[in-house]
N, C-alpha and C positions, 0 to 999 in steps of 0.2 A: 167245742168241737163244731165245725159248720157242717150242716146237713140240709140237703134239698131232697124232698120226698114227694114224687110225682104220683098222683091217683086219677082215676075216672076214665081209664082206658076200657076197651073192651071189643066185642063183636059187635057190629051195626051193619044193617041193611043199607045199600046204596040211596042216597037221598035223606038219610037219617041224619040224627044229631048226637054229639056227645059233648062233655064239658069236662076239661081236664084242669086239675089244680096242682099247684106246687107250693108246699109249706116249706119256708126256710127257717131253720133254727141256728142260733149261734151267730147271726149277723142282724144288723140293723138294716132292713130292706130299703128304706129310704134314701140310703145314699148307694145304692146299688140298680145299674140299669139291668131289666130282667129280659129274658128272652126264651123262646121256645124253638127247639130243633127238631128235626126228625131225620131218621136213618131207615129208608126203605129196605126190604131185603135185598142182599147184593149190591147194593148201591151206596154213594158216599153220603155222609151226613150233609143236610142243609138247613139252612136258617129258615124258619117259618115266620116268625113274628118277633118284633122287639117292643118294649115300651121302656122309655126313659124315667128319670126319678120326676120330671116334671109331668109325666103323663102322655107325652108325644109317642105316637106309635108308628111302626112301618111294618110292612107285610111283603113277602114273597108274592110275585105276580101271580101265581096259579091259586093262591088261596084269597086273595082280595075279593070282599064282598061276600066271602063265606064265613071266614073265620074272624073273630074278634078277641084281641088281647086287655086284659084288663089286670089291674093290681089292687090290692088292699094292703096299704102299709100297716095298718093297724093290726092286721092278723097275719103280718110277715107272708103274704100269699100271692101268687099270680094265677091268673086263670087263663084258659084259652076254650072258647065257645066255638065250637066246631058244627057248622050247619051246612045241609046238601052235600053231604060226604060222598065221594067217590071211591072206586077201588084203588084207584092210584094214590090215595091218602093213606093206605095201609102203611104203616111203618112204626117203629118205636120212637115214641115223642118223650124228648128230655128237655127239662128247663134249666137254665144257666143264670147266674148272677155274676155282674162285673162290677167291682167297686169303681167308682167315678174317678177317684183320685190316683189309686195305685194301680188300676187296671187287674187287680187281684181277681181270678175268675174260679168259680165253682159249679159242679155239675152235679145233677142228681143221677139215679141209675136208669130211669125211664119208664115209660108205661106204654104197653102194646096197644096199638089201635088196628082193628081189622075190619075192613069194610068189604063186605061179601054177602050176596044172596044165598 
């Protein structure tokens, strides 16, 4: 059974940092592209960052220079380091894994990030 479990969310003040983790079980992560999405309250889900099997990364414009995605295939884990957080970063953050050959997709349940003073 495939499972993605996110952790590391919480309440942080503007300008603060958080590190999200997503642990995948039931898959071999090295054959999956991984990504973080977020869904702000009352808004549509949006892609935040992606990392390919080869380690190439891509970011949504509003997080470039502040967020960093990384992966550890040995631990089947993908991370999202979030610095200089802003209130508009408040959202449920979800990770996803997409198999590179079949495009089969899996999602986690999400972790809440709230940026507020």
